[in-house]
BAZA-399181 format. One record per residue: residue in three letters; x, y negated, z of N, C-alpha, C in turn. Coordinates in pm, whole numbers, plus 50000, padded with zeros to 5 digits. Example, Ala and Ser with C-alpha at 12.3 -4.5 7.8 and 13.67 -1.06 7.14 Angstrom:
<pts>
ala513195056950780512305045050780513205033050780;ser512855022550708513675010650714512904999750787;
</pts>
This chain:
<pts>
met579104316163069578894315463265579254304963231;ser578674292063297579434275663361579324278163481;asp580384271263570580434271763695581064251363694;arg580714245463783580814231163816580604226863982;thr581374215564022581034212864137581054194664141;glu579394193664221579224178964229579474171364352;val580044163364422580554158464510579554144264562;asn578594144764643577954135564688578494129064804;leu578814112364713579624107664837578944098964927;ser577234097664939576484085564987576744084365159;gly576904097565226577594095565346578854081665359;val579964082365262580514066265285579924058765304;lys578974054965206578434045365187577054039365352;gln576974049165391575854048265477576504047265567;ser577854050565619578794052365697578224058565867;lys577794073265823577774079065932578744081865979;gly578604082966143579494087466234579124100566299;val579974113266293579544121466339580484128766454;trp580164138866499581014145266661581414158266622;leu582664162266652583304174166573583324178866733;val582414189066800581954194566914582674209666898;lys583434219166999583384227466977583114231667134;val582124246067096580954254067173581674266367200;pro581154272267285581574287567330580764295467234;lys581374305767202580984316567123579494323167174;tyr578934323167308577684334867327576534320467308;leu577044305667263576244294867281575834295467089;ser576874296367032576384292866896575374307366835;gln575974318066903574924330966931573804329566944;gln573544320467061571774320567097571454308167006;trp572224301066980571594292166839571174304466757;asp571924311766682571224315366563570034325666612;lys569704327966713568224329466712567204322666758;ala567364308366724566414296166737565544304466576;thr564224299166608563764293266475564224283866393;glu563864284466272564194271166141563934257866184;lys562724258166263562484242666320562434242366484;gly562744256666542562764254266673564034243666740;glu563734240966880564764236366923565354243067013;val566974242267022567914247267099568004241367202;gly567934228967240568614223367341568454207567304;lys569374195767424568994184467459570064182967482;ile570524168967428571514165867436571404149967567;thr571914150067632572134135867734573234129767780;ile573214118567726574034110767722573724093867828;gly574734095667906574754083368045576054081268091;lys575854068968189577554063168267577534067868364;lys578824071368436578414073268579580104065068601;gln580014052468721580844046768742581864038268647;gly580894037468513581504030768429582254037768256;lys581944053168303582374064668198581564069568136;thr581634073268027580024074567953580314094067993;glu578884100568024578974114168033577624124367941;val578254131867871577494137667792577184153167831;cys576184156667827575724170067883574844174267787;phe574614191567745574004196967636573004206367711;ser571954206367706570994211367784570724227967721;leu570604236967760570424251067633568594248867691;ser567854251067593566384256067607566254268167645;ala565104266467767565264276367798564554292767760;glu564044290367625563564301267539564614311867484;leu566064302767534567304307567430567834312167522;ser568054312567685568364314467777568914329867786;ala567924338067784568224351667797569104357567730;leu569664367667760571294370167715570684387867644;his569524394167676569504409467677569524412767523;ser569534404667473569144410367321570874402867206;ala571614400067322572634393067261573744399567282;val573824406767346575364418367402574854431067487;gly574064429767459573284443367515572794449767665;glu572314434767773571694436167894570594443867872;lys569994451067910568694457767900567724451667959;asp568004447368100566884444568195566604431068174;gly567364421168074566804407468070567084395868185;ala568054402968307567684394768382569014386468352;leu570164388468278571214379668282570844371568202;gln570804357768209570534343968190572174338768138;val572344333468021573454321867988573344309568084;pro574474300068075574354290968145573584280168053;arg572844271568097572244260568025572584246768081;glu573794239968193574134231868153575444228768090;his575574224767998576954226867965577904210567933;pro578204206768013578564191468004579834191067913;phe580184180967839581074174967709582214169767754;thr583824176067738584944170967781585454166367635;met585684150967672585414139667578587094139567531;his587324142367394588834136867329588934126067232;thr589824119167235589754110567124590024119366976;val589934109066882590414114566766591704111866733;gly592914109566779594094112666786594604102266639;gly594014089566606594334085266438594534095966328;gln593674108766335593264112766232591924112866168;thr592354114266047591024110465964590294124365950;met588894125166006588694140165970586614137165913;ala586274144365811585344144965760584374158765774;val583324155965808582604168965779581514170365611;phe581784180165546580724182265471580024194565428;ser578924192965405577964203165344577934206465184;gln577694221665176577784227965042576444234964979;ser576024232164895574414236664841574934242364702;ser574254253764693574494260964602572744261064499;thr572854258264347571754259964255572084267264126;gly571374274164126571604283063989570574287063888;his570834292263787569874292563646570584299563541;ser569724311563556570004323763443569014326563358;asn569614329663220568944333563066569004345863037;asp568414356863076568654368563056567684369762917;gly568844373662844568714374362676568904387162624;ser568474393262509568724403862460570634406162410;ser571274398162385572854393762385573234391262486;ser572934379362582573974376662645572944372862798;ile573714371562889573464363763003574174354063084;thr573314338963051573984328963053574004321263201;val574604321163291574224319963415574714302763433;phe574384293063516574524284763540575054280263664;val575574278163738575924276663909576874262863921;val575594252964018576314239064041576064241464199;asp577324237564231577814238564399577984222064397;glu577154216564516577094201064553577854200464668;leu578844191564724579584189264834579054180164871;ser578324178064963577864164565043578984158065136;leu579084144665187579664142265298578744135265385;glu578814145265518578004143565574578384131365650;gly579154130465673580044116865812581624116765819;met582024107465880583334107865933583334111766071;val584014115566082584454122166289584864111166366;val583934106966450584014089766580584394098766686;his584104110866709584024118366883584854134366823;arg585854138166907585844149166943585484152267064;ala585024165267087584734170667266584444183667265;glu584264192167349584424204267399583214206567475;cys582394215367455581354220367521581544231167616;arg581514228467756581814237367838580804239067947;pro580774252167997579394257968097580004253968211;val578464251068312579024249168457579474263568493;val580194263768585580634278768663579354281868736;asn578624289668713577504292668851577374309468824;asp576434311868926576384325768917576444331268757;asn575034327468720574924332568563576244332668471;tyr577304324468495578534323968424578984333168472;met579224333968545580584346268642580004361168584;lys578564361968610578214374668555578464376668364;leu578134365468333578764367768155579994369368152;lys581004361668232581904363068194582774386468276;lys581784383368355581934401668377581304410368263;leu580174405168226579684414068124580714415367990;gln581184400767961581954400967805583474409667880;leu583574410567941585094418168010584674431667966;lys583854436668054583004448168031582884452167888;glu582184441967813582134448467706583914448467592;ser584694443067640585864438167539586684452567592;thr586304454767687587434468067780586934486067675;lys585834483067630585084495467576585844499467415;pro586324511567424587244513767295586024516567186;gln586864513967110586074513366970585724525966924;arg586904534266902587124547466907586374558067016;leu585574568867027585774577767128586384592567052;ser586424599967108586954615367071586244622267126;gln585554635567084584634644567139584544656667098;gln584764662367189585494680767172584354687967134;leu584724692867026583794704866946583024716167025;glu582284720266996581814735667090582264745066970;arg581714741966824581994750566729581994746666633;ala583344751066505583474742066392582504737866350;ile582594729666264581904719966161581994727566002;thr581274735065968581504738965817580544732665728;thr579684724165744578814717365654579074708565602;val580114700165626580834685565563581944687365504;phe583234692765563584424692665492585104706765565;lys585554713765423585964724365539587904726565431;pro588504727965572590024729965546590294737065372;val591414734465317592014740965240593414740165189;ala593674756665172595204757765177596524748865070;asn595334748564976596284735064875594794731164785;his595374717264796594124708564697594684708764588;asp593194703464487593264706764298594584698964268;phe594464685964313595604679064256597144689564271;asn597224691464355598474697864381598734709764284;leu597394721264276597524731664208597464729464055;glu597064718963981597294713763881598764705163849;tyr599334701163900600654694663928601654709063932;glu601414721164005602144734963967602284741863857;lys600664741763819600424748663711600974738463586;lys601344730363555601674718463451603114719763472;lys603474723363569605484720263630605764739063604;lys604884745763647605374760063555605234763163393;ser604154755063330603844756363195605304750363119;glu605794741063173606784732263087608224739063075;gly607744744663195609464755563228610344745963284;lys611374755863318612704743363344613484739963274;met614094727863245614884721463118616054728663122;val616504741563028617374745262983618444735462874;arg619544734062883621004729162795620584734962666;ala620144727662541620334733762408621764731562387;glu622224738262284623714736062197624024719262144;arg625054715662222625764703562164625124698862037;gln625894705961968624924702961834624064698161807;val623084708261881621684704861843620894694461931;val621604692062033621004678462111621974665862005;leu622834666762003623164654361877622164653961764;asp622014664761727621114660361580619884656861619;met618944659461699618114652661773618084635961814;leu618834634061834619604619461938619674610761824;phe620164617361716620334607761538619374607461507;ser618214619061474617384618861428616394606661501;thr616584604661595615654598661690615754584261661;phe616924582461688617524569761659617604559061524;glu617524568861423616804563661300615314559961327;lys614714558761377613054559261457613334542961487;his614464541261584614274532661637615544528261769;gln615854516561728617414511261808617304510361931;tyr616654509462002616674513362169615604521462236;tyr616154527562316615354541262422615864540662526;asn615014538462619615194544362773615784557462805;ile616344563862937616974573262914615424585062967;lys614654579662998613414587263030612794593262908;asp612514581162800611974585562665613044597762643;leu614334596062635614954604362508614684617662610;val614494620562717614434629962798613114637262772;asp612614628162760610954636062744610944641762544;ile612054633962482612054638162317612384649062279;thr613784651962389614894665462369614854672262443;arg613674674062557613624680562665614804687262698;gln615864675362743617104684462829617224675362955;pro618054681363019618164676563166618994662763168;val618354653663269618794637663265620514640363252;thr620814643163327622364646463346623204646463245;tyr622744660663150623414664563054622994655562925;leu622124650762906621774639262816622534629362813;lys622494622462957623824609962969625124610962967;glu625644627062946626904628762928626924625062784;ile626544636462738626294629662531625824617262502;met625214610062564625074591362530626084588662587;arg626824587362671628184581262729629144584662645;glu628944593662498630214594862402629534588862292;ile628664590762271627674581262101627124574362145;gly626964562862273625764552862316626904544362373;thr625924533762393626314523262473624894517062533;tyr625254519662671623724515262754624024500362803;asn622594493162790622534476762768622184476362944;ser623184467463020622644466763158622444452463212;lys622054446063016621194429163078620994426062923;gly620204412962949620394409262785618264413762782;ala618364412762657616534415862613616174429662643;his617444441762600617044455062597617384457862724;lys617384451962822618034459362974617144472063004;ser618544482063005618174496663082617874506162991;thr618314497662894618164511062761619324517962657;trp619744526262597620524529062534620564527962346;glu621334524162331622004525762131622534529562118;leu623054536461997624164542261953625044533761934;lys626684540261927627754529361919627624525761732;pro628364515561676628424511861599628744524561472;glu629874531261517630264543061456629374556161444;tyr628234551061477627184563161507626114558661442;arg626084547861384624274540561324624384545861220;his622834546561178621994551961010621464541660956;tyr621344528661055620484518961023621664506560978;his620924490560955621764483860962621264472461053;asp622054466661104621944460861236620914446161201;glu619874438561268619214431461271619674417961172;lys620764414861208621594399661158621974403161016;asn621654414360955622434419860806621314424060782;leu619804420360843619004425560716618414413460642;
</pts>
């Protein structure tokens, strides 16, 4: 599988200037309902008293809100007029990129090869920032009221059952994994202290195979209680609290039946 990303910087050569505009959520939802080549609205740019005024007008076909937030009678309309509140870029350098992906797959008998190319294209540099705000009218106030009503609806509802449901999940006194654990624990039995010399013989035989063991492994091998085993190991062994063999035990030099690595 091979991935690569290509960057198209033709937007730099063409010196495209783009606007970065913040729009209300309901407006973007209305745009999503437009057809691929459909018109979502018009932007009007004019001047009043020497000041530039920009306004976005939503198309009439997209003004109905009943399919967006659940209004059934279709009487609710979103605001159509949205004047822009202009802001400066503020010395920031911002750009707009678009991404497209192409793929090719070759399904053979032995392997699947996939080539994916992600192309990043520079659409232009941000020259203006703005906020798209609706005109406050009756439609807008009805919309806010409906949005507030929707936001207060609980995500989950409790329902009282008239009778017990026995077709899906049935309560059990004990789960299978608990029963299996108890069975295993019972079969292994409680660890009983063996004779001291028997434990020493097992430990010496074990340490002839390897130099270092952690206490868990020694418990599994000897089947002795951990406190009893540590008591014996403190007499014949040394605990490594740091270094390459941290948290392991080894025999004291006088009990070792093997050569040190440095003497090999």
